PQR file with spaces between the fields and no chain letter, atoms N, CA, C, O and H, PARSE charges and radii, in Angstrom:
ATOM       1  N    UNK     1     -12.326    0.841  -11.852 -0.4000 1.5000
ATOM       2  CA   UNK     1     -11.517   -0.485  -11.900 -0.0000 2.0000
ATOM       3  C    UNK     1     -11.272   -0.895  -10.603  0.5500 1.7000
ATOM       4  O    UNK     1     -10.816   -0.325   -9.612 -0.5500 1.4000
ATOM       5  N    UNK     2     -11.797   -2.338  -10.896 -0.4000 1.5000
ATOM       6  CA   UNK     2     -11.644   -2.818   -9.561 -0.0000 2.0000
ATOM       7  C    UNK     2     -10.778   -3.729   -8.905  0.5500 1.7000
ATOM       8  O    UNK     2     -10.801   -4.959   -8.897 -0.5500 1.4000
ATOM       9  H    UNK     2     -12.167   -2.801  -11.701  0.4000 1.0000
ATOM      10  N    UNK     3      -9.919   -2.827   -8.288 -0.4000 1.5000
ATOM      11  CA   UNK     3      -8.727   -4.322   -7.776 -0.0000 2.0000
ATOM      12  C    UNK     3      -9.325   -4.999   -6.648  0.5500 1.7000
ATOM      13  O    UNK     3     -10.311   -4.873   -5.922 -0.5500 1.4000
ATOM      14  H    UNK     3      -9.900   -1.827   -8.294  0.4000 1.0000
ATOM      15  N    UNK     4      -8.043   -5.994   -6.832 -0.4000 1.5000
ATOM      16  CA   UNK     4      -8.139   -7.273   -6.926 -0.0000 2.0000
ATOM      17  C    UNK     4      -7.669   -7.133   -5.107  0.5500 1.7000
ATOM      18  O    UNK     4      -6.655   -6.439   -5.171 -0.5500 1.4000
ATOM      19  H    UNK     4      -7.242   -6.096   -7.421  0.4000 1.0000
ATOM      20  N    UNK     5      -7.883   -7.408   -3.795 -0.4000 1.5000
ATOM      21  CA   UNK     5      -7.135   -6.719   -2.381 -0.0000 2.0000
ATOM      22  C    UNK     5      -5.306   -7.458   -2.485  0.5500 1.7000
ATOM      23  O    UNK     5      -4.155   -7.075   -2.278 -0.5500 1.4000
ATOM      24  H    UNK     5      -8.707   -7.972   -3.744  0.4000 1.0000
ATOM      25  N    UNK     6      -5.930   -8.530   -2.873 -0.4000 1.5000
ATOM      26  CA   UNK     6      -4.060   -9.529   -2.898 -0.0000 2.0000
ATOM      27  C    UNK     6      -3.035   -8.861   -3.656  0.5500 1.7000
ATOM      28  O    UNK     6      -1.873   -8.723   -3.274 -0.5500 1.4000
ATOM      29  H    UNK     6      -6.865   -8.841   -3.041  0.4000 1.0000
ATOM      30  N    UNK     7      -3.566   -8.403   -4.875 -0.4000 1.5000
ATOM      31  CA   UNK     7      -3.148   -7.179   -6.117 -0.0000 2.0000
ATOM      32  C    UNK     7      -2.737   -6.095   -5.105  0.5500 1.7000
ATOM      33  O    UNK     7      -1.556   -5.997   -4.773 -0.5500 1.4000
ATOM      34  H    UNK     7      -4.510   -8.514   -5.186  0.4000 1.0000
ATOM      35  N    UNK     8      -3.480   -5.454   -4.714 -0.4000 1.5000
ATOM      36  CA   UNK     8      -3.316   -4.216   -3.820 -0.0000 2.0000
ATOM      37  C    UNK     8      -2.365   -4.233   -2.649  0.5500 1.7000
ATOM      38  O    UNK     8      -1.483   -3.375   -2.626 -0.5500 1.4000
ATOM      39  H    UNK     8      -4.440   -5.534   -4.984  0.4000 1.0000
ATOM      40  N    UNK     9      -2.491   -5.563   -1.180 -0.4000 1.5000
ATOM      41  CA   UNK     9      -1.473   -5.886   -0.727 -0.0000 2.0000
ATOM      42  C    UNK     9      -0.113   -6.097   -1.245  0.5500 1.7000
ATOM      43  O    UNK     9       0.969   -5.513   -1.175 -0.5500 1.4000
ATOM      44  H    UNK     9      -3.207   -6.260   -1.199  0.4000 1.0000
ATOM      45  N    UNK    10      -0.707   -7.427   -1.932 -0.4000 1.5000
ATOM      46  CA   UNK    10       1.403   -7.502   -2.580 -0.0000 2.0000
ATOM      47  C    UNK    10       1.883   -6.316   -2.944  0.5500 1.7000
ATOM      48  O    UNK    10       3.082   -6.273   -2.669 -0.5500 1.4000
ATOM      49  H    UNK    10      -1.585   -7.901   -1.989  0.4000 1.0000
ATOM      50  N    UNK    11       1.483   -5.282   -3.460 -0.4000 1.5000
ATOM      51  CA   UNK    11       1.736   -4.194   -3.991 -0.0000 2.0000
ATOM      52  C    UNK    11       1.922   -2.701   -3.180  0.5500 1.7000
ATOM      53  O    UNK    11       2.354   -1.641   -3.635 -0.5500 1.4000
ATOM      54  H    UNK    11       0.509   -5.317   -3.684  0.4000 1.0000
ATOM      55  N    UNK    12       1.482   -2.988   -1.950 -0.4000 1.5000
ATOM      56  CA   UNK    12       1.863   -2.134   -0.589 -0.0000 2.0000
ATOM      57  C    UNK    12       3.121   -2.250    0.336  0.5500 1.7000
ATOM      58  O    UNK    12       3.677   -1.301    0.889 -0.5500 1.4000
ATOM      59  H    UNK    12       1.131   -3.849   -1.581  0.4000 1.0000
ATOM      60  N    UNK    13       3.579   -3.944    0.434 -0.4000 1.5000
ATOM      61  CA   UNK    13       4.279   -4.563    0.372 -0.0000 2.0000
ATOM      62  C    UNK    13       5.481   -4.548    0.201  0.5500 1.7000
ATOM      63  O    UNK    13       6.433   -4.381    0.963 -0.5500 1.4000
ATOM      64  H    UNK    13       3.127   -4.715   -0.015  0.4000 1.0000
ATOM      65  N    UNK    14       5.374   -4.754   -0.959 -0.4000 1.5000
ATOM      66  CA   UNK    14       6.671   -4.577   -1.990 -0.0000 2.0000
ATOM      67  C    UNK    14       6.798   -2.426   -1.697  0.5500 1.7000
ATOM      68  O    UNK    14       7.930   -1.998   -1.471 -0.5500 1.4000
ATOM      69  H    UNK    14       4.601   -4.889   -1.578  0.4000 1.0000
ATOM      70  N    UNK    15       6.039   -1.759   -1.729 -0.4000 1.5000
ATOM      71  CA   UNK    15       6.923   -0.729   -1.499 -0.0000 2.0000
ATOM      72  C    UNK    15       7.699   -0.428   -0.523  0.5500 1.7000
ATOM      73  O    UNK    15       8.751    0.211   -0.508 -0.5500 1.4000
ATOM      74  H    UNK    15       5.119   -2.106   -1.913  0.4000 1.0000
ATOM      75  N    UNK    16       6.973   -1.049    0.488 -0.4000 1.5000
ATOM      76  CA   UNK    16       7.323   -0.491    1.905 -0.0000 2.0000
ATOM      77  C    UNK    16       9.047   -1.607    1.444  0.5500 1.7000
ATOM      78  O    UNK    16       9.847   -1.153    2.262 -0.5500 1.4000
ATOM      79  H    UNK    16       6.119   -1.568    0.477  0.4000 1.0000
ATOM      80  N    UNK    17       9.586   -2.367    0.862 -0.4000 1.5000
ATOM      81  CA   UNK    17      10.010   -3.206    0.877 -0.0000 2.0000
ATOM      82  C    UNK    17      11.608   -2.471    0.399  0.5500 1.7000
ATOM      83  O    UNK    17      12.685   -2.256    0.953 -0.5500 1.4000
ATOM      84  H    UNK    17       8.936   -2.736    0.197  0.4000 1.0000
ATOM      85  N    UNK    18      10.779   -2.179   -1.457 -0.4000 1.5000
ATOM      86  CA   UNK    18      11.389   -0.839   -1.968 -0.0000 2.0000
ATOM      87  C    UNK    18      11.973    0.335   -1.087  0.5500 1.7000
ATOM      88  O    UNK    18      13.099    0.791   -1.289 -0.5500 1.4000
ATOM      89  H    UNK    18       9.904   -2.354   -1.908  0.4000 1.0000
ATOM      90  N    UNK    19      11.145    0.780   -0.117 -0.4000 1.5000
ATOM      91  CA   UNK    19      11.478    2.144    0.525 -0.0000 2.0000
ATOM      92  C    UNK    19      12.425    1.736    1.651  0.5500 1.7000
ATOM      93  O    UNK    19      13.412    2.471    1.606 -0.5500 1.4000
ATOM      94  H    UNK    19      10.231    0.409    0.047  0.4000 1.0000
ATOM      95  N    UNK    20      12.513    0.766    2.734 -0.4000 1.5000
ATOM      96  CA   UNK    20      13.428    0.119    3.337 -0.0000 2.0000
ATOM      97  C    UNK    20      15.247   -0.238    2.727  0.5500 1.7000
ATOM      98  O    UNK    20      16.356   -0.492    3.196 -0.5500 1.4000
ATOM      99  H    UNK    20      11.712    0.170    2.771  0.4000 1.0000
ATOM     100  N    UNK    21      14.556   -0.033    1.387 -0.4000 1.5000
ATOM     101  CA   UNK    21      15.972   -0.869    0.677 -0.0000 2.0000
ATOM     102  C    UNK    21      16.570    0.374   -0.329  0.5500 1.7000
ATOM     103  O    UNK    21      17.555    0.436   -1.064 -0.5500 1.4000
ATOM     104  H    UNK    21      13.655    0.174    1.006  0.4000 1.0000
ATOM     105  N    UNK    22      15.683    1.152   -0.056 -0.4000 1.5000
ATOM     106  CA   UNK    22      16.442    2.185   -1.276 -0.0000 2.0000
ATOM     107  C    UNK    22      17.758    2.836   -0.442  0.5500 1.7000
ATOM     108  O    UNK    22      18.125    2.693    0.724 -0.5500 1.4000
ATOM     109  H    UNK    22      14.883    1.101    0.541  0.4000 1.0000
ATOM     110  N    UNK    23      18.349    3.684   -1.668 -0.4000 1.5000
ATOM     111  CA   UNK    23      19.793    4.631   -2.281 -0.0000 2.0000
ATOM     112  C    UNK    23      19.700    5.685   -1.640  0.5500 1.7000
ATOM     113  O    UNK    23      20.673    6.354   -1.991 -0.5500 1.4000
ATOM     114  H    UNK    23      18.052    3.800   -2.615  0.4000 1.0000
ATOM     115  N    UNK    24      18.965    6.392   -0.716 -0.4000 1.5000
ATOM     116  CA   UNK    24      18.631    7.505   -1.239 -0.0000 2.0000
ATOM     117  C    UNK    24      17.876    8.213   -0.985  0.5500 1.7000
ATOM     118  O    UNK    24      17.485    8.310   -2.148 -0.5500 1.4000
ATOM     119  H    UNK    24      18.175    5.848   -0.431  0.4000 1.0000
ATOM     120  N    UNK    25      17.066    9.052   -0.319 -0.4000 1.5000
ATOM     121  CA   UNK    25      16.415    9.505    0.379 -0.0000 2.0000
ATOM     122  C    UNK    25      14.984   10.242   -0.323  0.5500 1.7000
ATOM     123  O    UNK    25      14.072   10.670    0.385 -0.5500 1.4000
ATOM     124  H    UNK    25      17.384    8.973    0.626  0.4000 1.0000
ATOM     125  N    UNK    26      14.966   10.313   -2.054 -0.4000 1.5000
ATOM     126  CA   UNK    26      14.453   10.570   -2.420 -0.0000 2.0000
ATOM     127  C    UNK    26      13.694    9.079   -3.166  0.5500 1.7000
ATOM     128  O    UNK    26      12.619    9.156   -3.762 -0.5500 1.4000
ATOM     129  H    UNK    26      15.706    9.966   -2.629  0.4000 1.0000
ATOM     130  N    UNK    27      14.489    7.720   -2.999 -0.4000 1.5000
ATOM     131  CA   UNK    27      13.234    6.717   -3.563 -0.0000 2.0000
ATOM     132  C    UNK    27      12.545    6.595   -2.479  0.5500 1.7000
ATOM     133  O    UNK    27      11.322    6.462   -2.524 -0.5500 1.4000
ATOM     134  H    UNK    27      15.362    7.658   -2.516  0.4000 1.0000
ATOM     135  N    UNK    28      13.212    6.621   -1.368 -0.4000 1.5000
ATOM     136  CA   UNK    28      12.546    5.954   -0.280 -0.0000 2.0000
ATOM     137  C    UNK    28      11.388    6.826    0.320  0.5500 1.7000
ATOM     138  O    UNK    28      10.671    6.101    1.009 -0.5500 1.4000
ATOM     139  H    UNK    28      14.206    6.728   -1.332  0.4000 1.0000
ATOM     140  N    UNK    29      10.926    8.204    0.301 -0.4000 1.5000
ATOM     141  CA   UNK    29      10.509    9.437    0.239 -0.0000 2.0000
ATOM     142  C    UNK    29       8.825    8.665   -1.577  0.5500 1.7000
ATOM     143  O    UNK    29       7.646    8.416   -1.324 -0.5500 1.4000
ATOM     144  H    UNK    29      11.508    8.793   -0.259  0.4000 1.0000
ATOM     145  N    UNK    30       9.267    8.591   -2.546 -0.4000 1.5000
ATOM     146  CA   UNK    30       8.718    7.831   -3.036 -0.0000 2.0000
ATOM     147  C    UNK    30       7.769    6.719   -3.056  0.5500 1.7000
ATOM     148  O    UNK    30       6.630    6.831   -3.509 -0.5500 1.4000
ATOM     149  H    UNK    30      10.224    8.793   -2.752  0.4000 1.0000
ATOM     150  N    UNK    31       8.443    5.216   -2.361 -0.4000 1.5000
ATOM     151  CA   UNK    31       8.202    4.429   -1.779 -0.0000 2.0000
ATOM     152  C    UNK    31       7.551    4.195   -1.049  0.5500 1.7000
ATOM     153  O    UNK    31       6.772    3.242   -1.055 -0.5500 1.4000
ATOM     154  H    UNK    31       9.368    5.125   -1.993  0.4000 1.0000
ATOM     155  N    UNK    32       7.679    4.944   -0.278 -0.4000 1.5000
ATOM     156  CA   UNK    32       7.007    5.296    0.831 -0.0000 2.0000
ATOM     157  C    UNK    32       5.409    6.365    0.901  0.5500 1.7000
ATOM     158  O    UNK    32       4.689    6.605    1.870 -0.5500 1.4000
ATOM     159  H    UNK    32       8.311    5.718   -0.273  0.4000 1.0000
ATOM     160  N    UNK    33       5.313    6.740   -0.306 -0.4000 1.5000
ATOM     161  CA   UNK    33       4.137    7.606   -0.588 -0.0000 2.0000
ATOM     162  C    UNK    33       3.476    6.915   -1.693  0.5500 1.7000
ATOM     163  O    UNK    33       2.310    7.291   -1.819 -0.5500 1.4000
ATOM     164  H    UNK    33       5.899    6.544   -1.093  0.4000 1.0000
ATOM     165  N    UNK    34       3.871    5.953   -2.602 -0.4000 1.5000
ATOM     166  CA   UNK    34       3.125    5.026   -2.821 -0.0000 2.0000
ATOM     167  C    UNK    34       2.113    3.740   -2.058  0.5500 1.7000
ATOM     168  O    UNK    34       0.962    3.306   -2.111 -0.5500 1.4000
ATOM     169  H    UNK    34       4.818    5.647   -2.500  0.4000 1.0000
ATOM     170  N    UNK    35       3.374    3.502   -1.361 -0.4000 1.5000
ATOM     171  CA   UNK    35       2.365    2.556   -0.053 -0.0000 2.0000
ATOM     172  C    UNK    35       1.377    2.650    0.821  0.5500 1.7000
ATOM     173  O    UNK    35       0.694    1.788    1.374 -0.5500 1.4000
ATOM     174  H    UNK    35       4.309    3.855   -1.318  0.4000 1.0000
ATOM     175  N    UNK    36       1.392    4.321    0.903 -0.4000 1.5000
ATOM     176  CA   UNK    36       0.416    5.229    1.365 -0.0000 2.0000
ATOM     177  C    UNK    36      -0.876    5.243    1.301  0.5500 1.7000
ATOM     178  O    UNK    36      -1.837    5.109    2.057 -0.5500 1.4000
ATOM     179  H    UNK    36       1.947    5.021    0.454  0.4000 1.0000
ATOM     180  N    UNK    37      -0.505    5.574   -0.562 -0.4000 1.5000
ATOM     181  CA   UNK    37      -1.720    5.182   -1.390 -0.0000 2.0000
ATOM     182  C    UNK    37      -2.180    3.746   -1.887  0.5500 1.7000
ATOM     183  O    UNK    37      -3.265    3.558   -2.437 -0.5500 1.4000
ATOM     184  H    UNK    37       0.276    5.682   -1.177  0.4000 1.0000
ATOM     185  N    UNK    38      -1.760    3.299   -1.774 -0.4000 1.5000
ATOM     186  CA   UNK    38      -1.698    2.176   -0.955 -0.0000 2.0000
ATOM     187  C    UNK    38      -2.359    1.302   -0.742  0.5500 1.7000
ATOM     188  O    UNK    38      -2.770    0.289   -1.309 -0.5500 1.4000
ATOM     189  H    UNK    38      -0.879    3.452   -1.327  0.4000 1.0000
ATOM     190  N    UNK    39      -2.460    1.939    0.439 -0.4000 1.5000
ATOM     191  CA   UNK    39      -3.009    2.020    1.812 -0.0000 2.0000
ATOM     192  C    UNK    39      -4.694    2.539    1.766  0.5500 1.7000
ATOM     193  O    UNK    39      -5.752    2.185    2.286 -0.5500 1.4000
ATOM     194  H    UNK    39      -2.126    2.762    0.899  0.4000 1.0000
ATOM     195  N    UNK    40      -4.280    3.471    0.922 -0.4000 1.5000
ATOM     196  CA   UNK    40      -6.153    4.252    0.927 -0.0000 2.0000
ATOM     197  C    UNK    40      -6.496    3.339    0.175  0.5500 1.7000
ATOM     198  O    UNK    40      -7.110    2.432    0.737 -0.5500 1.4000
ATOM     199  H    UNK    40      -3.420    3.758    0.499  0.4000 1.0000
ATOM     200  N    UNK    41      -6.330    3.234   -0.897 -0.4000 1.5000
ATOM     201  CA   UNK    41      -7.017    1.872   -1.937 -0.0000 2.0000
ATOM     202  C    UNK    41      -7.571    0.867   -1.206  0.5500 1.7000
ATOM     203  O    UNK    41      -8.597    0.315   -1.604 -0.5500 1.4000
ATOM     204  H    UNK    41      -5.831    3.971   -1.354  0.4000 1.0000
ATOM     205  N    UNK    42      -6.839    0.440    0.178 -0.4000 1.5000
ATOM     206  CA   UNK    42      -6.517   -1.659    0.559 -0.0000 2.0000
ATOM     207  C    UNK    42      -7.822   -0.613    1.682  0.5500 1.7000
ATOM     208  O    UNK    42      -9.001   -0.945    1.553 -0.5500 1.4000
ATOM     209  H    UNK    42      -6.006    0.888    0.501  0.4000 1.0000
ATOM     210  N    UNK    43      -7.537    0.406    2.554 -0.4000 1.5000
ATOM     211  CA   UNK    43      -9.286    0.926    3.552 -0.0000 2.0000
ATOM     212  C    UNK    43     -10.355    1.029    2.593  0.5500 1.7000
ATOM     213  O    UNK    43     -11.390    0.373    2.707 -0.5500 1.4000
ATOM     214  H    UNK    43      -6.580    0.676    2.660  0.4000 1.0000
ATOM     215  N    UNK    44     -10.139    1.811    1.678 -0.4000 1.5000
ATOM     216  CA   UNK    44     -11.044    1.931    0.327 -0.0000 2.0000
ATOM     217  C    UNK    44     -11.969    0.583    0.011  0.5500 1.7000
ATOM     218  O    UNK    44     -13.166    0.754    0.242 -0.5500 1.4000
ATOM     219  H    UNK    44      -9.298    2.344    1.586  0.4000 1.0000
ATOM     220  N    UNK    45     -11.665   -0.473   -0.386 -0.4000 1.5000
ATOM     221  CA   UNK    45     -11.384   -1.287   -1.524 -0.0000 2.0000
ATOM     222  C    UNK    45     -12.430   -2.303    0.492  0.5500 1.7000
ATOM     223  O    UNK    45     -13.442   -3.001    0.560 -0.5500 1.4000
ATOM     224  H    UNK    45     -10.692   -0.612   -0.574  0.4000 1.0000
ATOM     225  N    UNK    46     -11.763   -1.969    1.267 -0.4000 1.5000
ATOM     226  CA   UNK    46     -12.482   -2.957    2.841 -0.0000 2.0000
ATOM     227  C    UNK    46     -13.361   -2.104    3.350  0.5500 1.7000
ATOM     228  O    UNK    46     -13.966   -2.419    4.374 -0.5500 1.4000
ATOM     229  H    UNK    46     -10.941   -1.402    1.212  0.4000 1.0000
ATOM     230  N    UNK    47     -13.577   -0.920    2.750 -0.4000 1.5000
ATOM     231  CA   UNK    47     -15.427   -0.422    3.250 -0.0000 2.0000
ATOM     232  C    UNK    47     -16.586   -0.934    2.053  0.5500 1.7000
ATOM     233  O    UNK    47     -17.702   -1.307    2.412 -0.5500 1.4000
ATOM     234  H    UNK    47     -13.085   -0.664    1.918  0.4000 1.0000
ATOM     235  N    UNK    48     -16.223   -0.906    0.737 -0.4000 1.5000
ATOM     236  CA   UNK    48     -16.753   -1.133   -0.464 -0.0000 2.0000
ATOM     237  C    UNK    48     -17.618   -2.519   -0.474  0.5500 1.7000
ATOM     238  O    UNK    48     -18.743   -2.859   -0.841 -0.5500 1.4000
ATOM     239  H    UNK    48     -15.316   -0.603    0.446  0.4000 1.0000
ATOM     240  N    UNK    49     -16.416   -3.169    0.165 -0.4000 1.5000
ATOM     241  CA   UNK    49     -16.936   -5.144    0.269 -0.0000 2.0000
ATOM     242  C    UNK    49     -16.906   -5.529    1.761  0.5500 1.7000
ATOM     243  O    UNK    49     -17.102   -6.737    1.896 -0.5500 1.4000
ATOM     244  H    UNK    49     -15.502   -2.894    0.463  0.4000 1.0000
ATOM     245  N    UNK    50     -16.715   -4.849    2.964 -0.4000 1.5000
ATOM     246  CA   UNK    50     -17.195   -4.961    4.312 -0.0000 2.0000
ATOM     247  C    UNK    50     -16.096   -6.163    4.089  0.5500 1.7000
ATOM     248  O    UNK    50     -16.269   -7.379    4.007 -0.5500 1.4000
ATOM     249  H    UNK    50     -16.556   -3.868    2.854  0.4000 1.0000
ATOM     250  N    UNK    51     -15.206   -5.571    4.038 -0.4000 1.5000
ATOM     251  CA   UNK    51     -13.823   -6.691    4.747 -0.0000 2.0000
ATOM     252  C    UNK    51     -13.019   -6.115    6.287  0.5500 1.7000
ATOM     253  O    UNK    51     -12.018   -5.408    6.178 -0.5500 1.4000
ATOM     254  H    UNK    51     -15.066   -4.583    4.105  0.4000 1.0000
ATOM     255  N    UNK    52     -13.398   -6.377    7.266 -0.4000 1.5000
ATOM     256  CA   UNK    52     -13.091   -7.077    8.281 -0.0000 2.0000
ATOM     257  C    UNK    52     -10.862   -5.728    8.245  0.5500 1.7000
ATOM     258  O    UNK    52     -10.184   -5.880    7.229 -0.5500 1.4000
ATOM     259  H    UNK    52     -14.212   -6.952    7.355  0.4000 1.0000
ATOM     260  N    UNK    53     -10.350   -4.838    9.274 -0.4000 1.5000
ATOM     261  CA   UNK    53      -9.896   -3.817    9.157 -0.0000 2.0000
ATOM     262  C    UNK    53      -8.065   -4.865    8.711  0.5500 1.7000
ATOM     263  O    UNK    53      -7.995   -6.050    9.037 -0.5500 1.4000
ATOM     264  H    UNK    53     -10.901   -4.715   10.100  0.4000 1.0000
ATOM     265  N    UNK    54      -7.375   -4.471    8.307 -0.4000 1.5000
ATOM     266  CA   UNK    54      -6.031   -5.619    8.331 -0.0000 2.0000
ATOM     267  C    UNK    54      -5.048   -4.464    8.987  0.5500 1.7000
ATOM     268  O    UNK    54      -3.867   -4.788    9.106 -0.5500 1.4000
ATOM     269  H    UNK    54      -7.432   -3.509    8.042  0.4000 1.0000
ATOM     270  N    UNK    55      -5.325   -3.524    9.298 -0.4000 1.5000
ATOM     271  CA   UNK    55      -4.442   -2.691   10.275 -0.0000 2.0000
ATOM     272  C    UNK    55      -3.470   -2.195    9.598  0.5500 1.7000
ATOM     273  O    UNK    55      -2.453   -1.851   10.201 -0.5500 1.4000
ATOM     274  H    UNK    55      -6.285   -3.261    9.201  0.4000 1.0000
ATOM     275  N    UNK    56      -3.543   -2.084    8.539 -0.4000 1.5000
ATOM     276  CA   UNK    56      -2.701   -1.036    7.406 -0.0000 2.0000
ATOM     277  C    UNK    56      -2.317    0.342    7.512  0.5500 1.7000
ATOM     278  O    UNK    56      -2.965    1.388    7.563 -0.5500 1.4000
ATOM     279  H    UNK    56      -4.369   -2.363    8.049  0.4000 1.0000
ATOM     280  N    UNK    57      -1.159    0.086    7.529 -0.4000 1.5000
ATOM     281  CA   UNK    57      -0.862    1.731    7.910 -0.0000 2.0000
ATOM     282  C    UNK    57      -1.094    3.397    6.651  0.5500 1.7000
ATOM     283  O    UNK    57      -0.314    3.762    5.771 -0.5500 1.4000
ATOM     284  H    UNK    57      -0.632   -0.763    7.487  0.4000 1.0000
ATOM     285  N    UNK    58      -1.853    3.762    6.890 -0.4000 1.5000
ATOM     286  CA   UNK    58      -1.842    5.196    5.865 -0.0000 2.0000
ATOM     287  C    UNK    58      -0.103    5.997    5.799  0.5500 1.7000
ATOM     288  O    UNK    58       0.085    7.011    5.127 -0.5500 1.4000
ATOM     289  H    UNK    58      -2.487    3.465    7.605  0.4000 1.0000
């Protein structure tokens, strides 16, 4: 399934925001893990499409 880059970036940023606002360590870790997975998908999308690196931290 091909994902749109804008969608992946939005989900990545949302995960980071939720991690920053999380009330407990477990929630924070969960949202950071989701952000890391989105970062991997973003890097994969960039490799497949020959796009420049957006400096997304995995």
